[in-house]
KOLDOFI-682568 format. One record per residue: x, y, z of N, C-alpha, C in turn. Coordinates in pm, whole numbers, padded with zeros to 5 digits, always signed. Layout:
N
XYZXYZXYZ...
This chain:
471
+00082-00134-00042+00014-00002+00013+00100+00105-00020+00079+00210-00086+00146+00379-00057+00052+00477-00088-00072+00454-00058-00183+00555-00103-00114+00648+00112-00271+00719+00110-00256+00751+00241-00278+00644+00336-00201+00662+00469-00203+00640+00573-00224+00687+00683-00280+00685+00794-00324+00743+00871-00314+00617+01021-00222+00626+01094-00227+00532+01257-00267+00613+01333-00362+00590+01388-00418+00650+01510-00455+00642+01631-00417+00753+01658-00447+00669+01892-00320+00657+01944-00229+00640+01855-00092+00600+01916-00058+00684+02092+00084+00651+02157+00189+00768+02141+00276+00795+02064+00287+00895+02030+00374+00928+01949+00491+00960+02020+00619+00905+01954+00778+00925+01987+00811+00983+01903+00797+01159+01896+00814+01174+01758+00956+01193+01748+01049+01200+01819+01193+01234+01846+01266+01310+01767+01143+01454+01787+01182+01580+01723+01340+01656+01781+01351+01791+01762+01436+01889+01840+01376+01871+01966+01246+01925+02027+01199+01909+02105+01195+01774+02209+01211+01628+02122+01174+01505+02150+00998+01486+02267+00932+01571+02220+00800+01559+02215+00764+01390+02178+00615+01387+02301+00582+01253+02350+00438+01300+02325+00353+01229+02197+00217+01304+02186+00095+01153+02212+00074+01182+02351+00012+01039+02380-00159+01059+02269-00154+00960+02238-00320+00984+02178-00348+01034+02089-00218+01069+01961-00231+01160+01851-00189+01024+01709-00256+01122+01631-00252+01046+01502-00130+01059+01375-00095+00989+01320+00009+01008+01190-00047+01032+01109-00047+01091+00983-00098+01090+00854+00022+01071+00728+00021+00974+00651+00125+01010+00545+00076+00982+00477+00132+01103+00340+00080+01103+00215+00198+01143+00136+00213+01096+00027+00283+01097-00103+00432+01022-00065+00438+00964+00031+00568+00851+00124+00609+00955+00227+00539+01060+00253+00606+01237+00345+00466+01180+00448+00524+01233+00607+00484+01296+00698+00369+01366+00686+00270+01377+00669+00153+01501+00618+00124+01579+00753+00063+01531+00852+00032+01538+00973+00051+01495+01073+00041+01558+01188+00105+01457+01324-00036+01543+01414-00120+01463+01517-00222+01596+01592-00334+01458+01629-00431+01543+01693-00541+01447+01750-00645+01469+01618-00676+01309+01612-00870+01325+01570-00801+01409+01415-00715+01347+01332-00706+01432+01193-00791+01398+01086-00857+01487+01036-00921+01461+00947-00807+01405+00777-00853+01314+00716-00802+01263+00657-00856+01250+00495-00765+01211+00359-00829+01202+00268-00927+01045+00257-01039+01109+00171-01150+00978+00176-01035+00849+00081-01067+00758+00117-00969+00647+00088-00827+00568+00190-00808+00725+00261-00697+00658+00353-00671+00501+00392-00570+00476+00439-00592+00339+00511-00591+00324+00675-00641+00282+00751-00679+00354+00887-00595+00224+00948-00497+00259+01042-00433+00126+01138-00491+00208+01229-00506+00095+01330-00535+00119+01547-00399+00143+01543-00357+00222+01583-00252+00240+01672-00232+00290+01815-00453+00218+01857-00432+00256+02018-00403+00156+02111-00303+00235+02218-00232+00099+02287-00136+00106+02257-00051+00141+02068+00081+00120+02094+00153+00243+02113+00313+00221+02048+00352+00306+02004+00442+00300+01836+00402+00456+01848+00449+00511+01666+00565+00588+01687+00640+00524+01604+00827+00573+01654+00888+00605+01522+00981+00665+01486+01100+00708+01386+01108+00544+01344+01149+00515+01208+01195+00396+01171+01335+00387+01228+01408+00249+01233+01545+00287+01287+01604+00232+01204+01750+00289+01277+01873+00291+01173+02002+00208+01176+02045+00129+01166+02155+00027+01182+02250+00063+01115+02402+00182+01154+02489+00223+01043+02627+00071+01007+02593-00012+01108+02673-00168+01051+02678-00236+01052+02629-00292+00932+02574-00465+00994+02674-00516+00855+02731-00671+00864+02722-00780+00746+02662-00821+00694+02531-00765+00641+02451-00827+00582+02452-00955+00492+02630-00960+00402+02629-01077+00365+02705-01249+00464+02706-01203+00615+02730-01317+00702+02587-01378+00703+02462-01307+00695+02354-01334+00727+02286-01519+00688+02349-01561+00581+02342-01678+00571+02385-01759+00620+02451-01717+00787+02519-01820+00815+02453-01790+01008+02411-01767+01004+02296-01702+01083+02346-01796+01223+02405-01717+01348+02426-01808+01490+02559-01907+01482+02587-01922+01323+02761-01998+01303+02801-02036+01395+02836-01846+01450+03009-01798+01545+02874-01853+01670+02816-01807+01715+02771-01812+01846+02877-01804+01968+03030-01886+01955+03092-01935+02027+03248-01866+02026+03221-01787+01860+03380-01737+01859+03406-01648+01929+03563-01594+01913+03661-01481+01979+03598-01350+01842+03671-01318+01864+03720-01224+01730+03797-01269+01636+03906-01329+01722+04012-01353+01656+04012-01471+01563+03881-01577+01611+03821-01702+01539+03738-01615+01399+03696-01505+01458+03598-01465+01289+03729-01440+01222+03832-01353+01258+03910-01316+01175+03975-01427+01068+03986-01529+01167+04050-01683+01082+03954-01733+00976+03870-01772+01004+03742-01806+00932+03677-01745+00815+03671-01577+00865+03650-01501+00690+03758-01457+00603+03862-01377+00715+03987-01366+00659+04107-01437+00608+04091-01514+00669+04188-01655+00658+04187-01762+00614+04061-01853+00644+04045-01928+00573+03928-01931+00463+03840-01880+00477+03700-01951+00441+03628-01809+00353+03651-01656+00411+03561-01586+00357+03568-01568+00127+03728-01686+00103+03721-01662-00029+03615-01775-00106+03538-01860-00060+03478-01952-00085+03298-01884-00123+03288-01777-00060+03139-01664-00093+03148-01639-00265+03038-01707-00323+03026-01668-00467+02936-01545-00497+02932-01503-00573+02838-01382-00586+02717-01419-00562+02647-01536-00568+02502-01588-00503+02478-01606-00348+02609-01619-00293+02639-01672-00138+02572-01516-00086+02679-01427-00188+02677-01255-00115+02470-01292-00079+02461-01245-00181+02287-01201-00244+02193-01270-00147+02210-01394-00114+02158-01453+00015+02152-01424+00106+02294-01383+00202+02291-01310+00310+02224-01225+00300+02225-01131+00165+02168-00945+00181+02043-00975+00170+01983-01039+00095+01847-01088+00073+01789-01027+00245+01859-01203+00250+01791-01247+00428+01810-01146+00491+01886-01100+00513+01994-00963+00608+01845-00791+00570+01831-00842+00477+01752-00679+00461+01596-00705+00469+01549-00835+00473+01418-00887+00555+01429-00841+00681+01568-00905+00765+01565-00940+00886+01528-00824+00921+01624-00678+00894+01625-00576+00936+01498-00530+00917+01369-00522+00818+01280-00463+00829+01188-00498+00883+01147-00665+00934+01053-00748+00999+01092-00694+01126+01265-00614+01189+01243-00534+01351+01248-00428+01386+01186-00361+01248+01149-00198+01291+01295-00102+01232+01413-00201+01199+01489-00136+01112+01455-00095+00970+01409+00020+00974+01396+00094+00790+01502+00107+00685+01686+00210+00776+01796+00187+00690+01902+00121+00742+01953+00032+00668+02067-00028+00701+02158+00010+00633+02269+00014+00692+02411+00039+00635+02500-00117+00575+02486-00145+00500+02573-00323+00469+02704-00281+00510+02827-00295+00569+02918-00347+00552+02990-00422+00500+03010-00382+00376+02961-00480+00303+03134-00564+00215+03218-00612+00343+03352-00626+00347+03406-00793+00248+03318-00849+00191+03297-00959+00130+03293-00943-00013+03353-00824-00079+03297-00784-00243+03447-00850-00294+03438-00972-00287+03642-00961-00370+03590-00961-00552+03508-00934-00580+03473-00886-00726+03340-00766-00766+03371-00720-00851+03258-00682-00865+03134-00730-00927+03143-00856-00961+03018-00963-00932+02999-00958-00804+03066-00989-00725+03042-01004-00601+02927-00877-00550+02971-00770-00595+02926-00614-00558+02797-00613-00632+02785-00631-00744+02667-00648-00843+02566-00767-00721+02615-00867-00668+02504-00945-00648+02405-00849-00492+02524-00842-00462+02462-00756-00325+02391-00582-00368+02445-00503-00435+02362-00387-00496+02196-00477-00530+02238-00595-00575+02091-00676-00669+01981-00643-00517+02055-00737-00440+01948-00775-00299+01906-00643-00287+01989-00586-00202+01915-00443-00148+01838-00342-00248+01833-00403-00364+01717-00299-00443+01623-00367-00457+01630-00519-00415+01560-00609-00418+01424-00587-00275+01513-00524-00185+01407-00539-00062+01338-00381-00040+01221-00363-00035+01190-00266-00035+01227-00140+00119+01328-00127+00183+01375-00069+00249+01523+00040+00189+01586+00099+00324+01648+00193+00272+01823+00127+00311+01919+00162+00194+01979+00082+00202+02119+00162+00141+02210+00121+00254+02329+00204+00259+02464+00090+00205+02490+00069+00098+02633-00015+00051+02723+00043+00016+02797-00048+00179+02951+00004+00238+03053-00060+00164+03129-00028+00049+03217-00144-00012+03312-00198+00047+03338-00273+00033+03510-00331+00099+03539-00476+00077+03660-00489+00045+03687-00630-00003+03819-00681+00064+03784-00736+00235+03896-00785+00282+03993-00920+00266+03949-00896+00115+04067-00981+00083+04189-00962-00011+04234-00843-00005+04279-00711-00046+04288-00573-00052+04387-00516-00079+04459-00414+00017+04392-00291-00044+04284-00186+00047+04188-00073-00027+04306+00001-00125+04361-00007-00142+04445+00089-00211+04466-00014-00377+04450-00100-00367+04475-00226-00447+04260-00235-00541+04165-00208-00432+04092-00281-00503+04005-00150-00529+04021-00028-00504+03988+00091-00508+04020+00178-00695+04098+00107-00680+04175+00163-00803+04178+00081-00921+04104-00005-00892+04108-00100-01047+03948-00061-01149+03989-00043-01223+03882-00034-01386+03738-00066-01335+03759-00194-01247+03595-00321-01265+03563-00230-01132+03606-00121-01040+03547-00064-00952+03522+00078-00988+03602+00111-01066+03474+00245-01146+03415+00198-01233+03386+00104-01281+03289+00090-01348+03138+00070-01263+03177-00019-01178+03076-00045-01064+03053+00111-01019+03103+00192-00966+03024+00321-00898+03018+00387-00991+03042+00368-01160+02925+00474-01230+02823+00367-01269+02854+00262-01225+02706+00252-01293+02566+00201-01139+02591+00180-01095+02503+00147-00951+02513+00287-00888+02575+00393-00824+02592+00490-00709+02503+00604-00792+02469+00695-00738+02340+00786-00766+02218+00783-00768+02169+00684-00742+02011+00661-00696+01972+00618-00560+01920+00549-00524+01829+00542-00380+01924+00444-00278+01983+00383-00365+02086+00300-00318+02260+00321-00239+02221+00408-00126+02321+00501-00064+02482+00354-00050+02617+00480-00061+02740+00441-00102+02818+00507+00002+02927+00391+00042+03002+00453+00107+03125+00359+00087+03244+00354+00141+03399+00316+00109+03397+00235+00285+03415+00089+00268+03448+00078+00401+03576-00030+00380+03714+00021+00487+03775-00049+00440+03849+00016+00634+03938-00056+00682+04039-00029+00800+04175+00003+00799+04228+00073+00868+04322+00150+00893+04399+00084+00991+04507+00021+00928+04611-00078+01054+04695+00043+01075+04699+00098+01099+04813+00239+01147+04966+00167+01086+05029+00088+01030+05134+00117+00967+05164+00270+00929+05308+00299+00931+05348+00405+00975+05300+00413+00823+05377+00354+00707+05350+00408+00546+05235+00386+00524+05175+00380+00628+04982+00446+00579+04954+00392+00434+04922+00272+00398+04913+00225+00269+04752+00245+00241+04706+00292+00341+04484+00341+00281+04537+00495+00249+04615+00541+00230+04574+00682+00190+04528+00655+00037+04589+00614-00035+04521+00611-00150+04365+00565-00186+04301+00524-00099+04160+00478-00084+04102+00538-00043+04175+00666+00058+04090+00789+00156+04112+00819-00002+04218+00866-00063+04178+00970-00235+04134+00940-00292+04051+00807-00310+03937+00789-00411+03827+00815-00369+03792+00794-00204+03683+00848-00145+03672+00956-00171+03770+01081-00143+03754+01219-00117+03706+01220-00309+03817+01171-00406+03739+01202-00538+03620+01176-00591+03606+01109-00516+03432+01065-00533+03315+01127-00437+03363+01160-00357+03282+01244-00258+03188+01123-00196+03254+01050-00156+03143+00948-00075+03268+00912+00064+03197+00935+00192+03243+00882+00364+03287+00745+00350+03357+00745+00397+03440+00622+00481+03373+00596+00627+03362+00448+00598+03343+00400+00734+03465+00271+00808+03483+00308+00923+03582+00222+00912+03616+00167+01092+03624+00019+01103+03626-00003+01193+03760+00023+01251+03753+00117+01315+03820+00188+01491+03816+00162+01621+03971+00079+01670+03964+00107+01859+03948-00017+01809+03978-00113+01779+03961-00278+01800+04085-00285+01836+04082-00377+01930+04190-00406+01975+04279-00561+01955+04384-00506+01903+04502-00591+01855+04463-00576+01719+04362-00459+01647+04378-00449+01528+04386-00340+01424+04308-00228+01466+04261-00104+01434+04313-00002+01579+04407+00103+01643+04384+00167+01725+04416+00337+01680+04498+00355+01803+04565+00480+01773+04621+00542+01667+04723+00477+01643+04836+00532+01542+04691+00546+01399+04612+00469+01387+04539+00406+01242+04498+00597+01244+04426+00669+01343+04346+00771+01381+04432+00852+01365+04597+00859+01418+04694+00971+01415+04686+00974+01280+04720+00871+01200+04757+00852+01021+04632+00923+00963+04502+00939+00999+04369+01000+00914+04396+01124+00974+04408+01153+01034+04429+01305+01095+04534+01385+01026+04605+01309+01034+04757+01418+01038+04726+01452+00873+04645+01359+00773+04615+01316+00667+04510+01409+00594+04472+01463+00740+04310+01545+00666+04191+01434+00610+04203+01343+00667+04101+01248+00596+04005+01159+00714+03981+01257+00802+03922+01277+00954+03774+01409+00881+03676+01337+00879+03593+01427+00859+03453+01411+00881+03387+01534+00871+03241+01484+00970+03125+01393+00908+03146+01382+00832+03108+01217+00760+03150+01100+00764+03285+01086+00842+03396+00936+00873+03258+00827+00952+03218+00780+00969+03188+00652+01076+03297+00611+01113+03304+00596+01306+03418+00525+01332+03354+00398+01390+03301+00244+01325+03317+00120+01419+03365+00153+01520+03309+00039+01598+03330+00007+01814+03421+00125+01888+03502+00227+01788+03583+00288+01877+03596+00268+02031+03613+00144+02004+03662+00094+02178+03793+00057+02232+03888+00076+02174+04022+00073+02236+04103+00157+02168+04059+00307+02223+04131+00406+02144+04158+00526+02318+04257+00618+02282+04327+00710+02411+04202+00790+02392+04209+00929+02505+04177+01017+02485+04256+01121+02326+04329+01098+02357+04419+01166+02260+04296+01120+02093+04233+01004+02063+04178+00969+01960+04063+00998+01951+03982+01026+02073+03857+01059+02107+03860+01214+02083+03959+01254+02105+03958+01383+02123+03989+01437+01902+04000+01375+01888+04057+01397+01727+03921+01328+01625+03869+01266+01668+03767+01196+01646+03652+01372+01664+03631+01371+01798+03531+01523+01837+03566+01633+01739+03714+01637+01715+03708+01767+01609+03690+01769+01528+03656+01653+01468+03669+01659+01306+03530+01602+01296+03424+01598+01367+03320+01606+01386+03258+01477+01382+03330+01358+01361+03277+01198+01328+03186+01188+01402+03163+01042+01403+03104+00953+01458+03147+00830+01401+03045+00810+01571+03077+00634+01624+02964+00574+01639+02943+00431+01585+02883+00345+01549+02915+00221+01662+02825+00244+01778+02836+00127+01853+02767-00012+01834+02849-00106+01834+02767-00251+01826+02793-00310+01985+02746-00313+02032+02749-00369+02211+02727-00494+02231+02666-00545+02160+02645-00710+02187+02806-00748+02133+02837-00676+02004+03002-00745+01947+03095-00727+02056+03109-00619+02111+03238-00539+02153+03186-00671+02307+03082-00626+02395+03100-00730+02446+03151-00849+02462+03100-00902+02355+03167-01025+02357+03284-01103+02272+03244-01002+02180+03373-01057+02067+03579-00995+02143+03529-00907+02162+03681-00896+02220+03759-00713+02172+03621-00647+02122+03686-00506+02039+03735-00413+02157+03706-00501+02275+03694-00389+02406+03583-00334+02492+03616-00285+02592+03474-00239+02664+03371-00162+02546+03251-00158+02507+03149-00064+02444+03111+00065+02524+03183+00127+02385+03236+00261+02406+03144+00400+02453+03021+00358+02441+02944+00522+02525+02976+00589+02589+02968+00490+02704+03055+00560+02832+03139+00697+02821+03265+00641+02720+03389+00713+02709+03350+00791+02582+03246+00784+02467+03201+00886+02390+03171+01000+02461+03056+00975+02545+02971+01080+02631+03062+01190+02663+03137+01145+02686+03275+01232+02786+03337+01336+02678+03303+01282+02517+03399+01380+02446+03284+01427+02381+03180+01395+02413+03043+01485+02273+03099+01399+02120+03080+01293+02131+03125+01249+01995+02976+01187+01985+02923+01230+01873+02751+01119+01824+02744+00976+01811+02684+00895+01835+02670+00763+01856+02520+00734+01795+02606+00640+01698+02494+00561+01655+02476+00453+01688+02345+00362+01663+02371+00165+01684+02391+00096+01597+02445-00037+01634+02425-00152+01524+02439-00257+01526+02451-00354+01484+02410-00485+01523+02574-00645+01442+02600-00519+01436+02739-00593+01345+02687-00682+01264+02675-00859+01277+02632-00976+01172+02588-01038+01265+02494-01127+01188+02398-01177+01255+02506-01340+01266+02589-01356+01238+02665-01521+01211+02712-01520+01367+02717-01395+01517+02735-01431+01596+02557-01364+01673+02506-01261+01680+02436-01167+01733+02298-01168+01647+02155-01123+01710+02097-01114+01730+02062-00959+01624+01975-00978+01499+01987-00852+01360+01886-00733+01437+01856-00720+01550+01744-00615+01598+01817-00504+01690+01769-00359+01700+01816-00286+01741+01765-00296+01883+01633-00307+01936+01622-00303+02079+01715-00421+02106+01804-00508+02139+01865-00570+02133+02017-00442+02164+02063-00402+02024+02127-00261+02096+02140-00185+02133+01980-00169+02203+01966-00074+02288+01970-00122+02455+01913-00239+02479+01914-00298+02584+02025-00315+02637+02113-00400+02567+02293-00418+02606+02362-00264+02595+02339-00183+02538+02415-00049+02530+02399+00018+02633+02290+00021+02657+02209+00118+02851+02255+00036+02970+02331-00135+02928+02357-00209+03016+02510-00242+03044+02538-00183+02977+02703-00205+02949+02756-00027+02967+02669+00078+02933+02741+00204+02979+02688+00242+03162+02596+00141+03160+02482+00222+03327+02633+00106+03414+02682-00024+03385+02768-00124+03422+02877-00050+03455+02945+00032+03350+03120+00088+03321+03094+00228+03454+02952+00273+03445+02913+00404+03532+02972+00321+03674+02899+00231+03750+02908+00167+03882+03042+00117+03886+03112+00064+03839+03217+00047+03785+03314+00130+03864+03337+00252+03731+03441+00315+03828+03392+00449+03956+03274+00418+03966+03227+00523+04061+03281+00398+04192+03269+00265+04216+03305+00154+04271+03468+00174+04339+03537+00161+04179+03645+00222+04179+03690+00363+04303+03661+00453+04279+03650+00544+04367+03593+00547+04537+03538+00429+04516+03472+00415+04688+03335+00483+04659+03275+00564+04548+03190+00632+04529+03040+00541+04481+02925+00605+04492+02811+00517+04458+02750+00629+04348+02688+00484+04247+02616+00619+04173+02475+00633+04204+02368+00722+04239+02253+00788+04263+02172+00812+04141+02239+00846+04032+02155+00874+03917+02171+00809+03782+02173+00727+03730+02184+00712+03590+02261+00834+03497+02353+00830+03466+02388+00918+03355+02323+00929+03202+02292+00759+03140+02193+00747+03027+02081+00720+03038+02012+00726+02988+01836+00711+02995+01870+00667+02865+01735+00607+02844+01621+00503+02821+01639+00644+02683+01579+00733+02703+01531+00826+02608+01671+00886+02519+01756+00848+02543+01868+00886+02468+01921+00787+02329+01881+00587+02452+01956+00543+02290+01834+00484+02273+01728+00539+02271+01643+00534+02163+01628+00643+02068+01672+00755+02056+01704+00858+02015+01887+00782+01876+01980+00726+01925+02051+00739+01930+02016+00634+01782+01908+00511+01811+01865+00394+01745+01773+00481+01587+01791+00635+01649+01717+00652+01556+01773+00784+01458+01761+00906+01490+01819+01019+01524+01970+00991+01484+02025+00956+01550+02153+00891+01547+02221+00893+01466+02125+00702+01397+02197+00699+01281+02165+00771+01120+02059+00881+01149+02049+00997+01050+02129+01031+01064+02186+01067+01162+02249+01206+01170+02391+01167+01081+02429+01063+01163+02600+00979+01095+02593+00973+00911+02491+00962+00873+02411+00929+00713+02388+01042+00659+02422+01181+00743+02367+01308+00704+02222+01271+00612+02136+01188+00627+01971+01253+00612+01912+01265+00738+01877+01435+00692+01802+01520+00736+01699+01494+00717+01633+01360+00664+01465+01391+00626+01400+01221+00664+01537+01155+00723+01453+01061+00822+01518+01054+00980+01460+00955+01034+01483+00976+01163+01426+01041+01301+01339+01068+01281+01198+01125+01324+01106+01180+01314+00937+01174+01410+00874+01186+01253+00767+01326+01279+00845+01403+01136+00801+01535+01175+00713+01564+01049+00608+01687+01026+00629+01711+00860+00642+01708+00771+00667+01650+00664+00787+01708+00562+00876+01600+00519+00923+01498+00654+01014+01439+00656+00978+01287+00572+01014+01207+00548+01005+01088+00465+00948+00985+00596+00804+00937+00523+00761+00843+00612+00803+00716+00645+00940+00721+00706+00988+00556+00782+00899+00578+00889+00822+00466+00914+00742+00471+01061+00741+00370+01065+00754+00333+01250+00696+00188+01311+00614+00196+01415+00522+00066+01405+00421+00073+01509+00483-00029+01599+00446+00008+01701+00494-00110+01864+00360-00139+01917+00299-00272+01851+00170-00283+01921+00147-00492+01927+00125-00522+02023+00058-00657+02005-00029-00669+02147-00131-00695+02088-00254-00669+02172-00257-00869+02226-00157-00966+02180-00123-01054+02219-00032-01110+02350+00023-00966+02403+00132-00986+02489+00105-00961+02609+00103-00953+02758+00096-00915+02857+00210-00816+02861+00352-00806+02806+00453-00701+02785+00369-00559+02758+00276-00573+02612+00221-00459+02590+00169-00376+02724+00135-00378+02810+00100-00291+02881+00131-00326+03066+00124-00193+03154+00081-00087+03094+00227+00013+03058+00148+00071+03002+00230+00140+02873+00315+00295+02964+00365+00316+03060+00388+00423+03160+00483+00455+03092+00598+00411+03049+00738+00560+02993+00729+00495+02881+00702+00550+02772+00725+00518+02634+00892+00506+02581+00945+00585+02636+01049+00556+02591+01170+00391+02667+01108+00398+02795+01200+00264+02877+01107+00160+02796+00998+00186+02744+00890+00063+02705+01014+00046+02581+01027+00080+02494+01110+00055+02393+01248-00019+02373+01361+00036+02516+01435-00009+02545+01454-00074+02621+01405-00135+02671+01373-00241+02787+01278-00355+02800+01175-00323+02664+01043-00406+02720+00997-00466+02580+01020-00392+02445+00937-00414+02345+01110-00545+02289+01031-00593+02192+01120-00679+02101+01034-00658+01988+01168-00791+01877+01127-00783+01734+00963-00821+01713+00913-00910+01801+00776-00935+01791+00654-00850+01835+00696-00760+01860+00583-00608+01921+00582-00577+01756+00649-00569+01666+00664-00484+01518+00546-00525+01507+00464-00425+01443+00307-00466+01458+00293-00425+01270+00335-00299+01271+00325-00221+01143+00493-00152+01106+00552-00131+00959+00664-00119+00921+00592-00033+00795+00561+00112+00800+00629+00237+00712+00743+00296+00630+00786+00223+00507+00930+00294+00425+00857+00393+00329+00888+00486+00368+00865+00593+00245+00662+00552+00215+00636+00548+00338+00492+00553+00330+00453+00425+00270+00520+00360+00212+00460+00218+00166+00508+00091+00301+00367+00068+00291+00354-00047+00405+00430-00205+00375+00547-00197+00477+00640-00357+00449+00595-00414+00561+00513-00440+00644+00484-00503+00764+00348-00461+00807+00324-00567+00804+00086-00493+00887+00074-00622+00957+00027-00618+01086-00045-00683+01149+00052-00825+01205+00240-00767+01217+00340-00872+01229+00352-00940+01123+00318-00904+01055+00361-01010+00874+00459-00942+00797+00517-00965+00729+00608-00846+00599+00518-00881+00509+00528-00829+00427+00434-00800+00316+00507-00785+00164+00469-00903+00097+00507-00904-00036+00667-00951-00017+00677-01017+00022+00802-01083+00128+00795-01253+00026+00862-01317-00062+00817-01446-00065+00979-01556-00018+00945-01601+00169+01043-01635+00219+01055-01739+00160+00999-01852+00120+01023-01970+00076+01144-01943-00023+01170-01876-00113+01203-01845-00228+01385-01770-00176+01332-01723-00027+01487-01652+00013+01538-01772+00125+01457-01891+00140+01496-02009+00221+01572-02077+00063+01502-02080-00005+01606-02190-00061+01763-02101-00139+01751-02011-00139+01905-01906-00185+01951-01968-00029+01870-01861+00048+01988-01908+00187+02044-02082+00191+01941-02188+00151+02015-02355+00188+02118-02352+00085+02083-02322+00007+02199-02359-00148+02328-02302-00098+02336-02181+00004+02443-02120-00009+02517-02224+00122+02382-02232+00248+02464-02313+00329+02532-02500+00283+02459-02520+00152+02516-02681+00152+02615-02642+00026+02664-02525-00015+02797-02505-00098+02896-02422+00004+02891-02390+00111+02974-02324+00240+03051-02487+00310+02913-02533+00325+02947-02668+00357+03027-02785+00342+03012-02784+00119+03087-02848+00084+03225-02849+00109+03213-02702+00093+03349-02657+00062+03421-02656+00167+03429-02652+00264+03494-02704+00449+03466-02830+00464+03378-02952+00433+03349-03080+00464+03299-03055+00583+03276-03195+00630+03162-03191+00763+03317-03183+00905+03434-03222+00820+03497-03223+00990+03582-03031+01004+03608-03020+00864+03618-02842+00921+03542-02774+00995+03376-02798+00882+03246-02729+00941+03209-02725+01042+03212-02875+01150+03226-02862+01286+03291-02813+01369+03458-02776+01333+03552-02723+01400+03489-02591+01404+03439-02521+01294+03449-02390+01274+03331-02327+01391+03200-02426+01376+03125-02410+01477+03114-02445+01604+03250-02504+01671+03249-02545+01763+03373-02558+01839+03471-02417+01866+03591-02385+01853+03642-02452+02026+03744-02475+02009+03784-02522+02139+03759-02451+02310+03694-02549+02392+03706-02465+02504+03844-02452+02596+03871-02348+02592+03959-02348+02681+03987-02436+02857+04122-02468+02896+04058-02552+03005+04036-02386+03121+03974-02514+03217+03956-02347+03304+03990-02460+03448+04059-02376+03539+04100-02455+03650+04006-02374+03781+03959-02480+03848+03888-02440+03973+03981-02393+04073+03959-02256+04112+04005-02258+04265+04035-02350+04369+04084-02356+04439+04097-02404+04552+04049-02380+04651+03983-02457+04743+03879-02388+04807+03925-02424+04969+03911-02311+05042+03968-02394+05264+03802-02406+05321+03713-02384+05240+03595-02417+05347+03535-02519+05246+03506-02632+05298+03411-02772+05283+03290-02790+05350+03190-02860+05320+03073-02832+05327+03015-02940+05505+03139-03026+05528+03177-03122+05675+03222-02948+05751+03297-02878+05719+03364-02791+05834+03200-02681+05844+03157-02646+05705+03104-02574+05765+02956-02664+05886+02920-02785+05819+02835-02850+05868+02863-02868+06026+03006-02868+06091+03057-02895+06179+03038-02787+06297+03063-02723+06230+03064-02535+06311+02926-02532+06330+02790-02550+06225+02685-02466+06233+02591-02587+06379+02683-02717+06358+02579-02828+06476+02612-02775+06628+02766-02752+06598+02843-02734+06733+02788-02579+06812+02686-02490+06674+02668-02338+06731+02796-02262+06736+02894-02331+06616+03023-02238+06557+03053-02166+06578
């Protein structure tokens, strides 16, 4: 449906500059944009009516860093460390992905994002070994009715090499400039020779942003930030993913040049890039957006990102205070802030002032959270707290992208999931066949380090004896 649509009577989280929360109001969508917000709106004849009473109407969420091409391996790396991830994709098996495997992962991941209310996703696509792989990635994204940014990368080759090829230039001329957004995705190792400089020069020539994994323990750190800064390649459009293992000097450089950080808290907590960085980023005034990284490990929805980010930030705040013998009596990071990071924060990182909030004239990327079959749906007392701590993807009732309904009544619209499943099954069969059963099983079940239980000076016998005799 692409005609006029009105969502009636929900609690509207505008996420506008004033962060207005409008209880029991309507949102009218016409021509792909938000036409009006208010109580009991008069609407054009034939308008599609959606009952939002008892629910929350909010902007579509925005994920600024997700490796969609890995989605066909959902959950495979649940017990990996970052080292095992690097070995599997970068050194051993990343090269066996065919263009059709990139396509399968992207289609599955793109629909997964929409189903969870994520209306804009940056596909951090660093598996593009050839432009045939890149075309497959772009084709997949363009086949799904969401907003996507293709962040073009290739972990199998040096950035200076793949950005200089005629095939890459041909891809850029053919596939960019339309609705599909475009970034360059590569990392800066900190090598004093700065081998990534030519790739930055290509980005500057093309006028496209760079997104880079920065502050990843043991991989990218302060030396990379310094090289980018000293050569003038840190810009307001640059997105620093993770930003977890950086010094105060690097944070100052990011803040001074206007860049932003994409924080993937589930990833940083589990994989080892460093402690999730929002507690530090807030100190330097660095803008934040949220992301899910990859479904090969974690979930693919920003409810998880908001929840884990609040938990990690508050945990660090308490730990820092306890180390000084102090007690935190008022939490600095609020639920409202992480909801903003999941919406407006992503829009700001992508330079999109037309999305990220519900305001008249903006693109109608709208999400309705409502689940009449769940006891968790009521009472609705604190809308921001409800979104951040109570809601989940199953509560996403309706999703609009540019005024088009892509999910309604809890079900995706116009998606052929059996066809998507067949693509993904073909990819899994291919990968499993390439690895062989032994390597496939070993990759999914890495060795468990031996753990020594500490000697315990207490025994149950001693405790029992003392308690029996009044000890």
